[in-house]
C-alpha beads as a LAMMPS data file, in Angstrom:
LAMMPS data file: protein, C-alpha beads

346 atoms
345 bonds

1 atom types
1 bond types

-500.0 500.0 xlo xhi
-500.0 500.0 ylo yhi
-500.0 500.0 zlo zhi

Masses

1 110.0

Atoms # bond

1 1 1 232.629 439.095 96.354
2 1 1 234.291 441.727 94.218
3 1 1 237.678 440.630 95.448
4 1 1 236.909 437.055 94.531
5 1 1 235.802 438.136 91.058
6 1 1 238.924 440.268 90.550
7 1 1 241.158 437.427 91.682
8 1 1 239.484 435.039 89.240
9 1 1 239.755 437.546 86.420
10 1 1 243.427 438.073 87.136
11 1 1 243.981 434.325 87.183
12 1 1 242.194 433.915 83.867
13 1 1 244.216 436.788 82.394
14 1 1 247.492 435.262 83.548
15 1 1 246.495 431.855 82.179
16 1 1 245.450 433.495 78.891
17 1 1 248.744 435.343 78.650
18 1 1 250.636 432.152 79.378
19 1 1 248.643 430.295 76.749
20 1 1 249.263 433.092 74.246
21 1 1 252.945 433.115 75.094
22 1 1 253.025 429.344 74.755
23 1 1 251.395 429.545 71.343
24 1 1 253.926 432.186 70.264
25 1 1 256.837 430.080 71.471
26 1 1 255.382 426.997 69.814
27 1 1 254.854 428.868 66.561
28 1 1 258.398 430.242 66.642
29 1 1 259.785 426.785 67.303
30 1 1 257.735 425.328 64.433
31 1 1 258.813 428.206 62.173
32 1 1 262.505 427.590 62.829
33 1 1 262.447 423.793 63.140
34 1 1 263.575 421.462 60.372
35 1 1 260.688 420.768 58.007
36 1 1 259.179 417.415 57.070
37 1 1 260.588 417.338 53.548
38 1 1 262.617 414.172 53.134
39 1 1 264.102 414.888 49.684
40 1 1 264.719 418.007 47.580
41 1 1 261.555 419.398 46.015
42 1 1 261.041 421.544 42.931
43 1 1 258.112 423.914 43.030
44 1 1 257.003 426.734 40.773
45 1 1 255.495 430.000 41.974
46 1 1 253.387 431.519 39.234
47 1 1 253.445 435.236 38.526
48 1 1 250.930 436.928 40.833
49 1 1 250.247 433.745 42.849
50 1 1 248.837 434.464 46.306
51 1 1 250.536 433.489 49.562
52 1 1 247.700 431.146 50.500
53 1 1 248.038 429.257 47.229
54 1 1 251.785 428.910 47.704
55 1 1 251.327 427.654 51.268
56 1 1 248.751 425.081 50.148
57 1 1 251.083 423.924 47.401
58 1 1 253.961 423.559 49.870
59 1 1 251.782 421.614 52.322
60 1 1 250.484 419.327 49.600
61 1 1 254.051 418.644 48.467
62 1 1 255.138 417.822 52.026
63 1 1 257.455 420.798 52.447
64 1 1 255.509 422.252 55.407
65 1 1 253.082 420.710 57.861
66 1 1 250.802 423.672 58.572
67 1 1 249.903 426.139 55.762
68 1 1 248.020 428.389 58.211
69 1 1 251.088 428.812 60.386
70 1 1 253.105 429.451 57.215
71 1 1 250.782 432.325 56.241
72 1 1 250.794 433.791 59.755
73 1 1 254.576 433.589 59.972
74 1 1 254.949 435.250 56.567
75 1 1 252.726 438.157 57.600
76 1 1 254.278 438.450 61.077
77 1 1 257.801 438.634 59.601
78 1 1 256.788 440.968 56.770
79 1 1 257.580 438.454 54.043
80 1 1 254.061 438.014 52.737
81 1 1 254.295 440.735 50.077
82 1 1 257.745 439.916 48.741
83 1 1 257.179 436.516 47.165
84 1 1 258.850 436.300 43.773
85 1 1 257.644 434.094 40.967
86 1 1 260.012 431.521 39.584
87 1 1 261.134 427.938 39.897
88 1 1 262.582 426.827 43.221
89 1 1 264.406 423.807 44.533
90 1 1 263.763 423.418 48.255
91 1 1 266.343 421.403 50.162
92 1 1 265.305 418.470 52.297
93 1 1 264.551 419.456 55.886
94 1 1 264.146 423.169 55.058
95 1 1 262.368 425.099 57.788
96 1 1 259.535 427.543 57.141
97 1 1 262.025 430.327 57.768
98 1 1 264.370 428.886 55.130
99 1 1 261.536 428.488 52.624
100 1 1 260.181 432.004 53.117
101 1 1 263.656 433.497 52.767
102 1 1 264.117 431.564 49.523
103 1 1 260.748 432.622 48.116
104 1 1 261.564 436.255 48.847
105 1 1 264.982 435.988 47.219
106 1 1 263.855 434.586 43.885
107 1 1 263.949 431.344 41.913
108 1 1 267.088 429.291 42.377
109 1 1 266.600 426.736 39.579
110 1 1 268.722 427.798 36.615
111 1 1 268.460 426.421 33.111
112 1 1 270.854 427.126 30.274
113 1 1 270.831 427.679 26.563
114 1 1 273.980 427.579 24.462
115 1 1 274.416 429.790 21.415
116 1 1 277.091 428.140 19.240
117 1 1 279.694 430.215 17.442
118 1 1 278.690 430.897 13.876
119 1 1 274.932 430.604 14.310
120 1 1 272.823 433.189 12.537
121 1 1 270.376 435.409 14.393
122 1 1 267.519 433.508 12.777
123 1 1 268.841 430.247 14.217
124 1 1 269.137 431.776 17.685
125 1 1 265.557 433.088 17.619
126 1 1 264.296 429.728 16.386
127 1 1 266.031 428.032 19.323
128 1 1 264.544 430.511 21.811
129 1 1 261.090 430.026 20.338
130 1 1 261.518 426.296 20.796
131 1 1 262.151 426.599 24.544
132 1 1 258.726 426.341 26.143
133 1 1 260.085 427.473 29.507
134 1 1 260.539 430.988 28.118
135 1 1 257.901 433.661 27.689
136 1 1 257.346 436.583 25.344
137 1 1 257.488 436.867 21.574
138 1 1 260.474 438.107 19.590
139 1 1 258.933 440.804 17.439
140 1 1 262.034 441.663 15.417
141 1 1 265.010 439.606 14.268
142 1 1 268.191 440.918 15.940
143 1 1 270.800 442.363 13.560
144 1 1 273.123 439.709 12.206
145 1 1 276.287 439.407 14.255
146 1 1 274.862 441.259 17.262
147 1 1 274.452 438.204 19.537
148 1 1 277.388 436.856 21.518
149 1 1 277.762 433.067 21.301
150 1 1 277.966 431.668 24.835
151 1 1 276.018 429.771 27.467
152 1 1 273.228 431.766 29.117
153 1 1 271.532 430.860 32.387
154 1 1 267.857 431.601 32.735
155 1 1 264.876 430.744 34.911
156 1 1 261.561 429.345 33.869
157 1 1 259.296 432.152 32.723
158 1 1 262.101 434.521 31.695
159 1 1 261.368 436.652 28.660
160 1 1 262.991 435.792 25.330
161 1 1 263.601 439.450 24.565
162 1 1 265.453 439.863 27.859
163 1 1 267.768 437.008 26.891
164 1 1 268.392 438.590 23.497
165 1 1 269.177 441.889 25.212
166 1 1 271.796 440.107 27.340
167 1 1 273.341 438.550 24.231
168 1 1 273.482 441.912 22.477
169 1 1 275.005 443.649 25.489
170 1 1 277.682 440.963 25.726
171 1 1 278.530 441.243 22.025
172 1 1 278.615 445.046 22.220
173 1 1 281.143 444.830 25.043
174 1 1 283.340 442.294 23.219
175 1 1 283.270 444.308 19.999
176 1 1 283.988 447.625 21.722
177 1 1 287.049 446.201 23.457
178 1 1 288.331 444.536 20.276
179 1 1 287.839 447.724 18.255
180 1 1 289.590 449.863 20.876
181 1 1 292.629 447.546 20.955
182 1 1 292.710 446.523 17.261
183 1 1 295.948 446.302 15.320
184 1 1 296.970 449.496 13.525
185 1 1 296.338 450.030 9.810
186 1 1 293.501 447.541 9.468
187 1 1 291.433 448.275 6.328
188 1 1 288.284 448.634 8.420
189 1 1 286.372 451.896 8.876
190 1 1 284.019 451.047 11.730
191 1 1 283.297 448.386 14.361
192 1 1 280.622 446.835 12.158
193 1 1 283.299 446.098 9.534
194 1 1 285.301 444.256 12.177
195 1 1 282.208 442.272 13.139
196 1 1 281.550 441.397 9.487
197 1 1 285.127 440.255 8.950
198 1 1 284.990 438.193 12.146
199 1 1 281.800 436.484 10.979
200 1 1 283.515 435.423 7.762
201 1 1 286.487 434.090 9.719
202 1 1 284.077 432.201 11.980
203 1 1 282.351 430.517 9.054
204 1 1 285.561 429.722 7.171
205 1 1 287.349 427.730 9.856
206 1 1 286.569 425.731 12.951
207 1 1 290.261 425.358 13.817
208 1 1 291.093 427.792 16.591
209 1 1 294.804 427.921 15.791
210 1 1 294.315 429.203 12.249
211 1 1 291.735 431.932 12.820
212 1 1 294.466 434.573 12.789
213 1 1 295.846 433.270 9.487
214 1 1 292.415 433.181 7.870
215 1 1 291.820 436.747 9.054
216 1 1 295.208 437.750 7.608
217 1 1 294.226 436.423 4.160
218 1 1 291.101 438.571 4.053
219 1 1 292.860 441.634 5.489
220 1 1 295.644 441.305 2.903
221 1 1 293.051 441.014 0.138
222 1 1 291.163 444.061 1.381
223 1 1 294.375 446.096 1.470
224 1 1 295.175 445.089 -2.136
225 1 1 291.655 445.669 -3.377
226 1 1 291.199 441.987 -4.217
227 1 1 287.852 440.243 -4.071
228 1 1 287.441 438.149 -0.934
229 1 1 286.019 435.185 -2.881
230 1 1 284.603 433.335 0.098
231 1 1 281.792 430.802 -0.233
232 1 1 280.092 431.459 3.148
233 1 1 279.112 434.995 2.088
234 1 1 277.575 433.717 -1.146
235 1 1 275.678 431.033 0.772
236 1 1 274.323 433.677 3.152
237 1 1 273.109 435.669 0.182
238 1 1 271.241 432.604 -1.055
239 1 1 269.688 431.487 2.245
240 1 1 269.476 434.744 4.189
241 1 1 270.881 432.816 7.145
242 1 1 267.558 431.012 7.594
243 1 1 268.587 427.507 6.634
244 1 1 271.507 425.326 5.640
245 1 1 272.165 425.260 1.903
246 1 1 272.509 421.492 1.955
247 1 1 274.433 421.370 -1.311
248 1 1 277.322 422.933 -3.150
249 1 1 277.033 426.374 -4.704
250 1 1 275.830 426.435 -8.285
251 1 1 277.750 428.221 -11.034
252 1 1 274.777 430.561 -11.496
253 1 1 274.903 431.519 -7.807
254 1 1 278.623 432.214 -7.972
255 1 1 278.120 434.363 -11.074
256 1 1 275.107 436.314 -9.840
257 1 1 275.943 439.789 -8.573
258 1 1 274.498 440.315 -5.095
259 1 1 275.711 442.354 -2.086
260 1 1 276.946 439.098 -0.512
261 1 1 278.659 437.569 -3.542
262 1 1 282.288 438.281 -2.771
263 1 1 283.273 436.619 -6.047
264 1 1 281.516 439.494 -7.810
265 1 1 281.986 442.479 -5.472
266 1 1 285.087 444.038 -3.986
267 1 1 285.252 444.482 -0.229
268 1 1 283.118 443.268 2.632
269 1 1 279.443 442.344 2.343
270 1 1 276.983 444.849 3.844
271 1 1 276.405 442.933 7.093
272 1 1 277.900 440.082 9.095
273 1 1 276.861 436.625 7.917
274 1 1 276.655 435.021 11.368
275 1 1 277.248 435.732 15.035
276 1 1 281.004 435.401 15.586
277 1 1 282.480 434.357 18.901
278 1 1 285.000 436.347 20.898
279 1 1 287.961 434.380 19.507
280 1 1 286.989 435.143 15.907
281 1 1 286.475 438.837 16.717
282 1 1 289.884 439.005 18.371
283 1 1 291.469 437.199 15.406
284 1 1 289.929 439.731 13.019
285 1 1 291.177 442.581 15.212
286 1 1 294.658 441.060 15.471
287 1 1 295.393 439.024 12.332
288 1 1 298.794 437.393 12.134
289 1 1 301.390 439.203 10.062
290 1 1 301.775 437.219 6.865
291 1 1 301.730 437.583 3.129
292 1 1 299.042 434.950 2.713
293 1 1 296.461 435.707 0.032
294 1 1 294.938 432.254 -0.500
295 1 1 293.883 429.164 1.410
296 1 1 292.240 425.861 0.627
297 1 1 291.246 422.831 2.684
298 1 1 294.149 420.500 3.399
299 1 1 292.172 417.327 4.066
300 1 1 292.787 417.310 7.826
301 1 1 290.071 419.756 8.836
302 1 1 292.341 422.755 8.450
303 1 1 293.673 424.750 5.537
304 1 1 296.814 425.119 3.435
305 1 1 297.837 428.775 3.035
306 1 1 299.693 430.345 0.125
307 1 1 301.258 433.666 -0.782
308 1 1 301.159 433.242 -4.560
309 1 1 298.590 431.947 -7.007
310 1 1 301.032 429.303 -8.234
311 1 1 301.498 427.949 -4.726
312 1 1 297.753 428.064 -4.151
313 1 1 297.046 426.160 -7.354
314 1 1 299.415 423.399 -6.239
315 1 1 297.552 423.221 -2.925
316 1 1 294.255 423.006 -4.828
317 1 1 295.577 420.109 -6.922
318 1 1 296.618 418.321 -3.736
319 1 1 293.187 418.907 -2.202
320 1 1 291.371 417.635 -5.267
321 1 1 293.515 414.513 -5.290
322 1 1 292.699 413.901 -1.645
323 1 1 289.005 414.426 -2.373
324 1 1 289.140 411.970 -5.289
325 1 1 290.917 409.359 -3.165
326 1 1 288.394 409.807 -0.367
327 1 1 285.506 409.465 -2.811
328 1 1 286.988 406.203 -4.144
329 1 1 287.432 404.871 -0.621
330 1 1 283.840 405.761 0.295
331 1 1 282.567 404.136 -2.903
332 1 1 284.550 400.954 -2.241
333 1 1 283.313 400.829 1.363
334 1 1 279.744 401.312 0.212
335 1 1 280.000 398.609 -2.424
336 1 1 281.592 396.206 0.054
337 1 1 278.784 396.845 2.532
338 1 1 276.117 396.320 -0.114
339 1 1 277.614 393.122 -1.605
340 1 1 275.270 390.122 -1.182
341 1 1 276.432 387.349 1.098
342 1 1 277.417 384.103 -0.580
343 1 1 275.103 381.165 -0.093
344 1 1 276.552 378.518 2.211
345 1 1 278.017 375.439 0.467
346 1 1 275.807 372.407 0.514

Bonds

1 1 1 2
2 1 2 3
3 1 3 4
4 1 4 5
5 1 5 6
6 1 6 7
7 1 7 8
8 1 8 9
9 1 9 10
10 1 10 11
11 1 11 12
12 1 12 13
13 1 13 14
14 1 14 15
15 1 15 16
16 1 16 17
17 1 17 18
18 1 18 19
19 1 19 20
20 1 20 21
21 1 21 22
22 1 22 23
23 1 23 24
24 1 24 25
25 1 25 26
26 1 26 27
27 1 27 28
28 1 28 29
29 1 29 30
30 1 30 31
31 1 31 32
32 1 32 33
33 1 33 34
34 1 34 35
35 1 35 36
36 1 36 37
37 1 37 38
38 1 38 39
39 1 39 40
40 1 40 41
41 1 41 42
42 1 42 43
43 1 43 44
44 1 44 45
45 1 45 46
46 1 46 47
47 1 47 48
48 1 48 49
49 1 49 50
50 1 50 51
51 1 51 52
52 1 52 53
53 1 53 54
54 1 54 55
55 1 55 56
56 1 56 57
57 1 57 58
58 1 58 59
59 1 59 60
60 1 60 61
61 1 61 62
62 1 62 63
63 1 63 64
64 1 64 65
65 1 65 66
66 1 66 67
67 1 67 68
68 1 68 69
69 1 69 70
70 1 70 71
71 1 71 72
72 1 72 73
73 1 73 74
74 1 74 75
75 1 75 76
76 1 76 77
77 1 77 78
78 1 78 79
79 1 79 80
80 1 80 81
81 1 81 82
82 1 82 83
83 1 83 84
84 1 84 85
85 1 85 86
86 1 86 87
87 1 87 88
88 1 88 89
89 1 89 90
90 1 90 91
91 1 91 92
92 1 92 93
93 1 93 94
94 1 94 95
95 1 95 96
96 1 96 97
97 1 97 98
98 1 98 99
99 1 99 100
100 1 100 101
101 1 101 102
102 1 102 103
103 1 103 104
104 1 104 105
105 1 105 106
106 1 106 107
107 1 107 108
108 1 108 109
109 1 109 110
110 1 110 111
111 1 111 112
112 1 112 113
113 1 113 114
114 1 114 115
115 1 115 116
116 1 116 117
117 1 117 118
118 1 118 119
119 1 119 120
120 1 120 121
121 1 121 122
122 1 122 123
123 1 123 124
124 1 124 125
125 1 125 126
126 1 126 127
127 1 127 128
128 1 128 129
129 1 129 130
130 1 130 131
131 1 131 132
132 1 132 133
133 1 133 134
134 1 134 135
135 1 135 136
136 1 136 137
137 1 137 138
138 1 138 139
139 1 139 140
140 1 140 141
141 1 141 142
142 1 142 143
143 1 143 144
144 1 144 145
145 1 145 146
146 1 146 147
147 1 147 148
148 1 148 149
149 1 149 150
150 1 150 151
151 1 151 152
152 1 152 153
153 1 153 154
154 1 154 155
155 1 155 156
156 1 156 157
157 1 157 158
158 1 158 159
159 1 159 160
160 1 160 161
161 1 161 162
162 1 162 163
163 1 163 164
164 1 164 165
165 1 165 166
166 1 166 167
167 1 167 168
168 1 168 169
169 1 169 170
170 1 170 171
171 1 171 172
172 1 172 173
173 1 173 174
174 1 174 175
175 1 175 176
176 1 176 177
177 1 177 178
178 1 178 179
179 1 179 180
180 1 180 181
181 1 181 182
182 1 182 183
183 1 183 184
184 1 184 185
185 1 185 186
186 1 186 187
187 1 187 188
188 1 188 189
189 1 189 190
190 1 190 191
191 1 191 192
192 1 192 193
193 1 193 194
194 1 194 195
195 1 195 196
196 1 196 197
197 1 197 198
198 1 198 199
199 1 199 200
200 1 200 201
201 1 201 202
202 1 202 203
203 1 203 204
204 1 204 205
205 1 205 206
206 1 206 207
207 1 207 208
208 1 208 209
209 1 209 210
210 1 210 211
211 1 211 212
212 1 212 213
213 1 213 214
214 1 214 215
215 1 215 216
216 1 216 217
217 1 217 218
218 1 218 219
219 1 219 220
220 1 220 221
221 1 221 222
222 1 222 223
223 1 223 224
224 1 224 225
225 1 225 226
226 1 226 227
227 1 227 228
228 1 228 229
229 1 229 230
230 1 230 231
231 1 231 232
232 1 232 233
233 1 233 234
234 1 234 235
235 1 235 236
236 1 236 237
237 1 237 238
238 1 238 239
239 1 239 240
240 1 240 241
241 1 241 242
242 1 242 243
243 1 243 244
244 1 244 245
245 1 245 246
246 1 246 247
247 1 247 248
248 1 248 249
249 1 249 250
250 1 250 251
251 1 251 252
252 1 252 253
253 1 253 254
254 1 254 255
255 1 255 256
256 1 256 257
257 1 257 258
258 1 258 259
259 1 259 260
260 1 260 261
261 1 261 262
262 1 262 263
263 1 263 264
264 1 264 265
265 1 265 266
266 1 266 267
267 1 267 268
268 1 268 269
269 1 269 270
270 1 270 271
271 1 271 272
272 1 272 273
273 1 273 274
274 1 274 275
275 1 275 276
276 1 276 277
277 1 277 278
278 1 278 279
279 1 279 280
280 1 280 281
281 1 281 282
282 1 282 283
283 1 283 284
284 1 284 285
285 1 285 286
286 1 286 287
287 1 287 288
288 1 288 289
289 1 289 290
290 1 290 291
291 1 291 292
292 1 292 293
293 1 293 294
294 1 294 295
295 1 295 296
296 1 296 297
297 1 297 298
298 1 298 299
299 1 299 300
300 1 300 301
301 1 301 302
302 1 302 303
303 1 303 304
304 1 304 305
305 1 305 306
306 1 306 307
307 1 307 308
308 1 308 309
309 1 309 310
310 1 310 311
311 1 311 312
312 1 312 313
313 1 313 314
314 1 314 315
315 1 315 316
316 1 316 317
317 1 317 318
318 1 318 319
319 1 319 320
320 1 320 321
321 1 321 322
322 1 322 323
323 1 323 324
324 1 324 325
325 1 325 326
326 1 326 327
327 1 327 328
328 1 328 329
329 1 329 330
330 1 330 331
331 1 331 332
332 1 332 333
333 1 333 334
334 1 334 335
335 1 335 336
336 1 336 337
337 1 337 338
338 1 338 339
339 1 339 340
340 1 340 341
341 1 341 342
342 1 342 343
343 1 343 344
344 1 344 345
345 1 345 346
C-alpha cells in the first residue's frame, strides 16, 4: 500500500515538474516571441507610474497580449524596478523582452526646440514657457547673451531649467574657446566684452560673409575711442529685449543718455543685447583687418563699408535714393492694386 502511494506521489511530482517546466518554457517563448503590435505605437510612462499600470496600458494598446506575464517576466528578469518615465515609440512586432529593455533604457521619442541667432533671453524663456511638453518654472531670466543659439533635443516632461543649463554650458564652451584663440590686440578686457560685441554684430547683419567686416568697424571704433553709434543697442535700451520695437527710433530716444545708447556713450554697453551664435562670436574674436569705420545698408540685404566719413556720406546718399525709389514703387503698386475696375461697356 505504501509503495503504491509513493509511486503515485512520485508520478504526480514528475507530472507537476513537467507542467511547471512547460509553463516556464511557454512563458519564455511568449516573452521572446514577436508581439501582436501591427504598427508603431507611442506610449507615455508617467513619473512614478507602477509596473502594473504600464502593463495594463501596453495590453490595452495592443503591444502585449498578457499583462500578467509581462509583470512576472519583469520581476523574474529584475527589470521591474528600473522603469524610466518618458515618451516611447514601440516598434511593430516588439517582443516583451524588447519592450522591457526599452522601458529600462529611457524614452526614445525626441522633440526639438530651435533657438535662433539673435534672440534675447526673454524670447527664449517665453518660447520654453509656451512648450507644454516641458515641466518646471524658470524662476530667473538667464543673463543676456548666455544662451547658445542652436537646436536642442528634449523628451516630454524634461525640465525647462535643465534645457537652459544646457544652453548656458554650450555658450560658455563656445565663448571660452573664442576668447582663448582671439586675435591679438583686441580692445576687449574680458570674455563678456567679446560676447557683447558679438551680440551687436549678430543684430547688425544677417549676412554671414560680412560679419567679420561689421566686427572690424566696431573694433576700429573702440580702438580710436569713437562712439559705436549702433541702433540695435539703443533699441535694446528701449525694450529691454522683451519685445520688438515695431517702429523707427525717435529723435528723443537717440538723444537720451542711457547705458545702451551708443550714440551718447563711448565704448560697449554694459551687457550683450542678444544671444549671439557661434559664427558671430568667432567674427568678433577674429575681425577682418580693415580700416573700415562706417557702414550703411546697400539695398541688397547687406552693407556698404567705408573708411572715411566722406565715403560713408556718399553711401548714405545712395541708400536714401534707393529707399526713395523703393517707396515710390511700393506706392505705385499699392495704388494700382486699389484702383477700381472699369465698368464693362454696354
